[in-house]
MITIKOL-724522 format. One record per atom (N, C-alpha, C, CB): y, x, z. Coordinates in steps of 0.1 Angstrom, whole numbers, padded with zeros to 4 digits, always signed. Glycine has a CB too. Layout:
<rs>
YXZ/...
</rs>
This chain:
<rs>
+0298-0269+0460/+0306-0274+0448/+0312-0288+0453/+0297-0275+0435/+0324-0291+0450/+0330-0304+0453/+0325-0314+0443/+0345-0303+0454/+0327-0326+0446/+0321-0337+0439/+0329-0337+0425/+0323-0351+0447/+0342-0334+0425/+0350-0333+0413/+0345-0322+0405/+0366-0331+0415/+0341-0311+0411/+0336-0299+0404/+0323-0302+0397/+0334-0286+0414/+0314-0309+0405/+0302-0313+0399/+0303-0323+0387/+0293-0318+0409/+0313-0332+0389/+0316-0341+0377/+0321-0334+0365/+0325-0351+0380/+0330-0324+0367/+0335-0316+0356/+0324-0308+0350/+0348-0306+0360/+0315-0302+0358/+0304-0294+0352/+0296-0303+0344/+0296-0288+0363/+0292-0315+0350/+0284-0325+0343/+0291-0329+0329/+0282-0337+0352/+0303-0331+0329/+0311-0335+0318/+0309-0323+0307/+0325-0337+0321/+0312-0311+0312/+0310-0300+0303/+0297-0298+0296/+0314-0290+0309/+0286-0300+0305/+0273-0299+0300/+0270-0310+0290/+0263-0299+0312/+0274-0322+0294/+0272-0332+0284/+0278-0330+0271/+0278-0344+0289/+0291-0325+0271/+0297-0321+0258/+0289-0311+0250/+0311-0316+0260/+0285-0300+0258/+0277-0290+0251/+0264-0295+0245/+0274-0280+0261/+0258-0303+0253/+0245-0308+0249/+0247-0317+0235/+0238-0317+0261/+0257-0327+0236/+0260-0335+0225/+0264-0326+0212/+0271-0344+0229/+0272-0316+0214/+0276-0309+0204/+0264-0300+0198/+0288-0300+0208/+0255-0296+0206/+0243-0287+0201/+0234-0297+0193/+0235-0280+0213/+0233-0309+0198/+0223-0319+0191/+0229-0322+0178/+0220-0331+0199/+0242-0325+0177/+0248-0328+0165/+0248-0317+0155/+0261-0332+0167/+0250-0304+0160/+0251-0294+0151/+0237-0290+0145/+0257-0283+0157/+0227-0292+0153/+0213-0290+0149/+0209-0300+0139/+0203-0291+0162/+0211-0313+0141/+0209-0323+0131/+0217-0321+0119/+0211-0336+0137/+0230-0317+0120/+0237-0314+0107/+0231-0303+0099/+0253-0311+0111/+0226-0293+0106/+0220-0282+0098/+0207-0286+0092/+0217-0270+0107/+0199-0295+0098/+0187-0300+0093/+0191-0309+0081/+0178-0307+0104/+0201-0318+0083/+0205-0327+0073/+0209-0320+0060/+0217-0336+0078/+0217-0308+0061/+0222-0301+0050/+0211-0297+0042/+0230-0291+0054/+0199-0293+0048/+0187-0290+0041/+0183-0301+0032/+0176-0286+0050/+0186-0313+0035/+0181-0325+0027/+0193-0330+0019/+0175-0338+0037/+0205-0324+0020/+0216-0329+0013/+0223-0341+0018/+0213-0332-0001/+0221-0344+0032/+0225-0355+0038/+0236-0351+0049/+0212-0362+0044/+0243-0362+0054/+0251-0359+0066/+0242-0362+0078/+0264-0368+0067/+0247-0357+0090/+0238-0358+0102/+0235-0372+0104/+0245-0352+0113/+0245-0382+0103/+0242-0396+0106/+0232-0403+0096/+0255-0404+0107/+0233-0398+0084/+0223-0403+0074/+0209-0398+0077/+0227-0399+0060/+0208-0385+0081/+0196-0380+0086/+0190-0387+0098/+0197-0366+0089/+0198-0390+0107/+0193-0396+0119/+0188-0410+0116/+0203-0398+0130/+0195-0417+0108/+0191-0429+0102/+0178-0429+0095/+0201-0434+0092/+0177-0419+0086/+0164-0417+0078/+0153-0414+0089/+0166-0404+0069/+0155-0407+0098/+0145-0404+0110/+0141-0417+0117/+0151-0394+0121/+0150-0427+0119/+0147-0439+0124/+0139-0447+0115/+0159-0446+0128/+0142-0448+0101/+0134-0454+0092/+0120-0448+0091/+0141-0454+0079/+0119-0436+0091/+0106-0429+0089/+0097-0432+0101/+0109-0411+0088/+0103-0431+0113/+0094-0435+0126/+0089-0448+0126/+0102-0433+0139/+0097-0458+0121/+0094-0472+0120/+0084-0475+0108/+0106-0481+0120/+0085-0467+0098/+0077-0470+0086/+0084-0478+0076/+0064-0476+0089/+0091-0490+0082/+0098-0499+0074/+0106-0507+0084/+0089-0508+0066/+0119-0510+0080/+0128-0517+0089/+0137-0526+0079/+0137-0507+0099/+0142-0537+0085/+0152-0544+0078/+0166-0538+0081/+0152-0559+0084/+0176-0542+0072/+0189-0537+0075/+0194-0541+0090/+0199-0542+0064/+0190-0553+0093/+0195-0557+0107/+0188-0548+0118/+0192-0572+0110/+0174-0546+0116/+0168-0537+0126/+0175-0522+0126/+0153-0535+0123/+0177-0518+0114/+0184-0504+0114/+0198-0505+0121/+0185-0500+0098/+0205-0514+0118/+0218-0515+0125/+0216-0516+0140/+0226-0528+0121/+0206-0523+0145/+0203-0523+0159/+0198-0510+0165/+0194-0534+0161/+0190-0502+0158/+0186-0490+0161/+0195-0479+0161/+0176-0487+0153/+0206-0481+0152/+0215-0471+0152/+0229-0474+0157/+0216-0467+0139/+0231-0486+0161/+0243-0491+0166/+0255-0492+0156/+0248-0482+0177/+0251-0492+0143/+0261-0493+0132/+0262-0507+0129/+0258-0485+0119/+0275-0510+0123/+0278-0524+0118/+0270-0526+0105/+0295-0527+0116/+0266-0539+0103/+0259-0543+0091/+0265-0536+0078/+0258-0558+0089/+0279-0536+0077/+0284-0530+0065/+0283-0515+0065/+0298-0533+0065/+0283-0509+0076/+0280-0494+0076/+0266-0492+0072/+0283-0488+0089/+0256-0499+0077/+0242-0498+0073/+0240-0500+0059/+0234-0508+0079/+0247-0509+0051/+0245-0512+0038/+0249-0499+0030/+0253-0524+0035/+0261-0493+0034/+0264-0481+0027/+0256-0469+0030/+0278-0477+0030/+0251-0469+0042/+0241-0458+0045/+0228-0459+0038/+0239-0457+0061/+0223-0471+0037/+0211-0473+0029/+0213-0471+0014/+0205-0487+0031/+0224-0474+0008/+0228-0472-0005/+0228-0457-0008/+0242-0478-0007/+0234-0449+0001/+0233-0434+0000/+0220-0429+0001/+0241-0427+0011/+0211-0433+0010/+0197-0428+0011/+0190-0432-0001/+0191-0433+0024/+0192-0444-0006/+0185-0449-0018/+0188-0441-0030/+0187-0464-0020/+0201-0439-0032/+0206-0431-0043/+0200-0417-0043/+0221-0430-0041/+0199-0411-0031/+0194-0397-0030/+0179-0397-0031/+0198-0392-0016/+0172-0409-0031/+0157-0409-0032/+0150-0408-0020/+0151-0398-0041/+0156-0410-0008/+0149-0409+0005/+0143-0422+0009/+0159-0405+0016/+0148-0433+0005/+0143-0447+0009/+0143-0456-0004/+0153-0454+0020/+0137-0466-0003/+0137-0477-0012/+0137-0491-0006/+0126-0476-0022/+0144-0500-0011/+0144-0515-0006/+0131-0521-0013/+0159-0523-0011/+0124-0528-0006/+0114-0536-0011/+0112-0549-0004/+0102-0529-0010/+0105-0558-0009/+0103-0572-0003/+0093-0570+0008/+0097-0582-0013/+0095-0576+0019/+0086-0577+0030/+0073-0585+0026/+0092-0584+0041/+0061-0578+0027/+0049-0586+0021/+0046-0598+0031/+0036-0575+0020/+0051-0598+0044/+0048-0610+0052/+0058-0621+0048/+0049-0606+0067/+0070-0618+0044/+0080-0628+0042/+0089-0623+0029/+0089-0630+0055/+0084-0628+0018/+0091-0623+0005/+0106-0626+0004/+0084-0630-0008/+0111-0633+0013/+0126-0635+0013/+0133-0623+0019/+0130-0647+0021/+0126-0616+0028/+0132-0605+0036/+0132-0592+0027/+0125-0603+0049/+0142-0583+0029/+0141-0570+0023/+0139-0560+0034/+0154-0568+0016/+0130-0551+0032/+0128-0540+0041/+0130-0527+0034/+0114-0541+0048/+0135-0518+0043/+0138-0504+0039/+0126-0494+0043/+0152-0499+0046/+0121-0487+0034/+0109-0479+0036/+0112-0464+0031/+0096-0485+0029/+0108-0455+0038/+0109-0440+0035/+0102-0438+0023/+0104-0430+0047/+0106-0427+0015/+0101-0423+0002/+0097-0408+0003/+0111-0426-0009/+0085-0404+0000/+0082-0391-0001/+0084-0386-0014/+0069-0387+0004/+0090-0374-0016/+0093-0370-0029/+0089-0356-0031/+0108-0371-0033/+0082-0352-0041/+0079-0338-0044/+0091-0329-0046/+0071-0337-0055/+0091-0318-0042/+0102-0309-0042/+0113-0310-0031/+0108-0311-0055/+0111-0320-0023/+0120-0322-0011/+0115-0312-0001/+0119-0336-0004/+0125-0305+0006/+0122-0295+0016/+0114-0300+0026/+0135-0289+0021/+0102-0292+0030/+0094-0296+0041/+0100-0291+0054/+0080-0291+0040/+0104-0300+0062/+0111-0297+0075/+0102-0298+0087/+0123-0305+0076/+0089-0299+0085/+0080-0301+0096/+0080-0288+0104/+0066-0304+0091/+0082-0276+0098/+0082-0264+0105/+0094-0263+0114/+0082-0252+0095/+0105-0268+0111/+0117-0267+0119/+0115-0275+0132/+0129-0273+0111/+0109-0287+0130/+0106-0296+0142/+0094-0290+0151/+0103-0312+0137/+0085-0284+0144/+0074-0278+0151/+0080-0266+0161/+0063-0272+0141/+0089-0258+0154/+0094-0247+0161/+0103-0252+0173/+0102-0239+0151/+0111-0263+0171/+0119-0269+0182/+0111-0275+0194/+0126-0280+0176/+0098-0281+0190/+0090-0287+0199/+0084-0275+0207/+0080-0296+0193/+0080-0264+0201/+0073-0254+0208/+0084-0247+0217/+0067-0244+0198/+0096-0245+0212/+0106-0238+0220/+0109-0248+0234/+0120-0236+0211/+0110-0261+0230/+0112-0271+0243/+0101-0270+0252/+0114-0287+0239/+0088-0270+0247/+0076-0269+0255/+0075-0256+0264/+0064-0270+0245/+0082-0246+0258/+0082-0234+0264/+0088-0233+0278/+0087-0225+0256/+0097-0243+0281/+0104-0242+0294/+0101-0255+0302/+0120-0241+0293/+0095-0265+0296/+0094-0277+0304/+0083-0274+0316/+0091-0290+0295/+0075-0265+0314/+0066-0263+0325/+0073-0257+0338/+0055-0254+0320/+0085-0254+0337/+0093-0248+0347/+0096-0258+0358/+0107-0242+0341/+0094-0270+0354/+0098-0283+0364/+0086-0288+0370/+0104-0295+0357/+0087-0291+0384/+0077-0298+0390/+0077-0314+0387/+0077-0295+0404/+0068-0321+0390/+0067-0334+0386/+0079-0342+0391/+0053-0341+0392/+0084-0340+0403/+0097-0347+0408/+0108-0343+0399/+0100-0343+0423/+0110-0331+0397/+0122-0327+0388/+0121-0332+0374/+0124-0311+0388/+0108-0332+0369/+0106-0339+0355/+0110-0354+0354/+0091-0337+0349/+0106-0360+0365/+0109-0375+0366/+0124-0376+0366/+0102-0382+0380/+0131-0369+0375/+0146-0369+0376/+0152-0367+0362/+0152-0358+0386/+0147-0357+0355/+0153-0352+0342/+0149-0365+0332/+0145-0337+0337/+0139-0370+0333/+0135-0382+0323/+0144-0393+0327/+0119-0387+0325/+0146-0396+0339/+0154-0408+0344/+0169-0405+0338/+0154-0409+0361/+0174-0394+0339/+0187-0390+0335/+0188-0392+0320/+0190-0376+0340/+0178-0387+0313/+0179-0388+0298/+0178-0403+0293/+0167-0381+0292/+0168-0410+0299/+0168-0424+0296/+0181-0432+0299/+0156-0431+0304/+0188-0429+0310/+0200-0436+0313/+0212-0430+0303/+0203-0433+0328/+0211-0419+0300/+0221-0412+0291/+0219-0419+0276/+0218-0395+0289/+0207-0421+0272/+0204-0427+0259/+0209-0442+0260/+0188-0426+0256/+0207-0449+0270/+0212-0462+0271/+0227-0463+0271/+0208-0467+0283/+0234-0454+0278/+0248-0453+0278/+0252-0451+0264/+0254-0442+0286/+0247-0441+0258/+0253-0437+0244/+0249-0449+0234/+0246-0423+0239/+0238-0455+0235/+0236-0466+0226/+0246-0478+0229/+0221-0472+0226/+0249-0481+0241/+0259-0492+0245/+0273-0488+0238/+0260-0492+0261/+0277-0476+0241/+0289-0471+0237/+0291-0471+0221/+0291-0456+0243/+0280-0467+0214/+0279-0466+0200/+0282-0481+0195/+0264-0461+0195/+0273-0491+0201/+0275-0505+0196/+0288-0511+0199/+0265-0513+0203/+0294-0506+0210/+0308-0511+0212/+0318-0505+0202/+0313-0510+0225/+0317-0492+0200/+0326-0486+0189/+0324-0491+0175/+0323-0471+0188/+0311-0494+0172/+0308-0500+0159/+0315-0514+0158/+0293-0500+0156/+0312-0522+0169/+0318-0536+0168/+0333-0535+0167/+0314-0544+0181/+0339-0526+0175/+0354-0525+0173/+0357-0521+0159/+0361-0515+0184/+0351-0511+0153/+0354-0507+0139/+0352-0519+0130/+0345-0496+0135/+0341-0527+0132/+0337-0538+0123/+0349-0549+0125/+0321-0545+0126/+0353-0551+0137/+0365-0561+0138/+0378-0556+0132/+0367-0564+0153/+0379-0544+0130/+0392-0538+0124/+0391-0537+0109/+0394-0523+0130/+0378-0540+0103/+0378-0539+0089/+0383-0551+0083/+0365-0538+0084/+0392-0549+0071/+0398-0560+0065/+0388-0569+0059/+0408-0555+0054/+0390-0582+0060/+0382-0593+0055/+0384-0595+0039/+0384-0605+0064/+0376-0590+0031/+0377-0592+0016/+0372-0605+0010/+0369-0581+0010/+0369-0615+0018/+0365-0628+0014/+0375-0636+0007/+0361-0635+0023/
</rs>
């Protein structure tokens, strides 16, 4: 395969992977009545246990204005609440909220983990390290590009002051 052919194959696989991940998270989010972006942010909040709006902006690559709207939506839907930081009462932190009657999605993620574990044993240690290196670098690039796009969007927002 030529170098150009490998690049095109890589680009196609990247697009397919990106689309599959977004569609999966969109399906999960729909179960919660959220958008995929809101679901991913809720996941970041849940993993951290509590974050400030600034930390959430950094974790998601969203502008502060976009994070405010996102947290407003999650709070209105009962998924998070804003509370004072016990260590510094001047700071507000965003914490996840458990609610009765909310769909239990743990089985979905358990099934996903089991399916992924079902093929990871197919790779030897060298291959697994190469895959991990590729994924870490891909995540870094995607986060950088997200921050760049969010900064550009924030710069284009009208100043209402």
